[in-house]
C-alpha positions as CSV (number, residue, x, y, z in Angstrom):
1,X,-11.2,1.8,-18.6
2,X,-12.7,-0.1,-16.4
3,X,-12.5,-1.3,-13.4
4,X,-9.8,-4.3,-13.1
5,X,-11.9,-5.6,-8.9
6,X,-14.7,-5.3,-7.5
7,X,-15.5,-3.9,-3.8
8,X,-16.8,-6.8,-2.2
9,X,-16.8,-4.3,1.5
10,X,-15.4,-2.2,3.9
11,X,-15.5,-1.6,7.1
12,X,-14.2,0.3,10.5
13,X,-11.8,-1.7,11.6
14,X,-10.0,-0.2,14.1
15,X,-10.4,3.2,15.8
16,X,-8.5,5.0,18.3
17,X,-8.8,8.2,19.6
18,X,-6.0,8.3,23.2
19,X,-5.8,11.6,25.4
20,X,-4.4,10.8,29.1
21,X,-6.0,13.7,30.8
22,X,-7.8,17.0,30.7
23,X,-4.1,18.7,30.5
24,X,-3.6,16.9,28.0
25,X,-6.6,17.5,26.5
26,X,-6.8,21.9,26.8
27,X,-2.9,21.3,25.3
28,X,-3.9,19.2,22.3
29,X,-6.7,22.0,21.4
30,X,-4.1,25.4,21.5
31,X,-1.1,22.9,19.6
32,X,-3.5,20.7,17.4
33,X,-2.6,22.4,14.5
34,X,1.4,21.3,14.4
35,X,-0.2,17.7,14.0
36,X,0.2,15.8,10.5
37,X,-1.7,13.4,9.0
38,X,-0.3,10.1,8.1
39,X,-1.6,7.6,5.4
40,X,0.2,4.0,5.6
41,X,-1.8,1.6,3.6
42,X,-1.4,-2.8,3.6
43,X,-2.6,-6.0,1.7
44,X,-3.4,-8.9,2.2
45,X,-4.1,-12.6,-0.1
46,X,-7.2,-13.9,0.9
47,X,-8.2,-17.0,-1.7
48,X,-9.8,-16.8,-4.4
49,X,-8.5,-13.3,-6.0
50,X,-9.9,-12.3,-2.8
51,X,-7.3,-8.9,-0.9
52,X,-8.3,-7.4,2.4
53,X,-7.0,-3.3,1.5
54,X,-6.4,-2.2,5.0
55,X,-6.2,2.1,4.4
56,X,-4.3,3.5,7.9
57,X,-5.1,7.1,8.7
58,X,-3.2,8.7,11.7
59,X,-3.6,12.5,13.0
60,X,-0.2,13.0,15.4
61,X,2.0,15.6,17.1
62,X,5.3,14.7,16.2
63,X,7.6,16.9,18.5
64,X,8.4,15.4,21.2
65,X,6.4,16.4,24.2
66,X,4.2,14.9,27.1
67,X,1.3,15.4,26.6
68,X,-0.9,14.5,23.0
69,X,-2.6,13.2,21.6
70,X,-3.8,10.1,19.1
71,X,-5.7,9.7,16.8
72,X,-5.9,6.2,14.1
73,X,-8.4,4.8,12.4
74,X,-8.0,1.6,9.7
75,X,-10.2,0.9,7.6
76,X,-9.8,-2.2,6.2
77,X,-11.7,-2.8,1.9
78,X,-12.5,-6.3,0.7
79,X,-11.8,-7.2,-3.3
80,X,-11.7,-9.8,-5.5
81,X,-9.7,-8.4,-8.1
82,X,-10.6,-9.6,-11.9
83,X,-8.9,-13.1,-13.3
84,X,-7.4,-11.0,-16.0
85,X,-4.6,-9.0,-13.5
86,X,-1.3,-11.1,-14.3
87,X,1.2,-8.0,-13.8
88,X,2.0,-7.4,-10.8
89,X,2.1,-2.8,-11.6
90,X,-1.4,-3.7,-12.3
91,X,-1.6,-5.0,-8.9
92,X,-0.5,-2.5,-6.8
93,X,-2.0,0.5,-8.5
94,X,-5.4,-1.2,-7.8
95,X,-4.3,-1.9,-3.5
96,X,-2.5,1.6,-3.2
97,X,-4.6,3.6,-5.6
98,X,-7.8,2.6,-7.3
99,X,-9.2,1.4,-3.9
100,X,-8.2,4.1,-1.7
101,X,-9.1,6.8,-4.6
102,X,-12.6,5.0,-4.3
103,X,-12.7,4.4,-0.6
104,X,-11.1,7.5,0.7
105,X,-14.3,10.1,0.5
106,X,-15.8,7.1,3.5
107,X,-12.7,6.7,5.2
108,X,-12.4,10.5,5.2
109,X,-15.7,11.1,7.1
110,X,-15.4,8.3,9.3
111,X,-11.8,9.5,10.9
112,X,-13.0,13.1,11.1
113,X,-16.0,12.0,13.0
114,X,-13.5,10.5,15.3
115,X,-11.3,13.8,16.0
116,X,-14.7,15.6,16.1
117,X,-16.3,13.4,18.2
118,X,-13.2,13.3,20.7
119,X,-13.3,17.4,21.1
120,X,-11.9,19.3,18.0
121,X,-14.9,20.1,15.9
122,X,-13.0,22.9,14.0
123,X,-10.3,20.3,12.6
124,X,-10.0,19.9,8.8
125,X,-7.9,18.2,6.4
126,X,-7.3,20.8,4.1
127,X,-5.6,19.0,1.2
128,X,-7.4,15.4,-0.4
129,X,-4.5,13.0,-0.5
130,X,-3.9,12.1,-4.6
131,X,-3.1,8.7,-5.0
132,X,-2.9,8.4,-8.5
133,X,0.1,10.8,-8.4
134,X,1.8,9.6,-4.5
135,X,1.5,5.9,-6.8
136,X,3.9,7.4,-9.2
137,X,6.0,8.7,-7.2
138,X,7.0,6.0,-5.5
139,X,7.5,3.7,-8.6
140,X,9.7,7.1,-10.8
């Protein structure tokens, strides 16, 4: 199956690592296993069949405690959609599944570099995100 889009550019649009102080850092170092990875995908139509797809990863503590760090990356991808893409469902699949699947290796590397360089070199993302599965679950 041929792709119905072309990636023209991708880049880190926003990058954030927040740790208030050394006490917070030490607390987080002990408790970072409780942190959760959230993903969000938004898109914005540009002109001439161009779409900006923003894939956001957030790594944060969901518990209500005062000492927490916050890590976030917004990764922008500019795509041109083929003229023969007419169905809304096909466009949704490109934006929510195909593009994230294609850019995820770069996104994951950039995000892990952020977390590692923020003082947590042992953090790994255990599960690979299955965008195809998430897409199907969303529409079933």
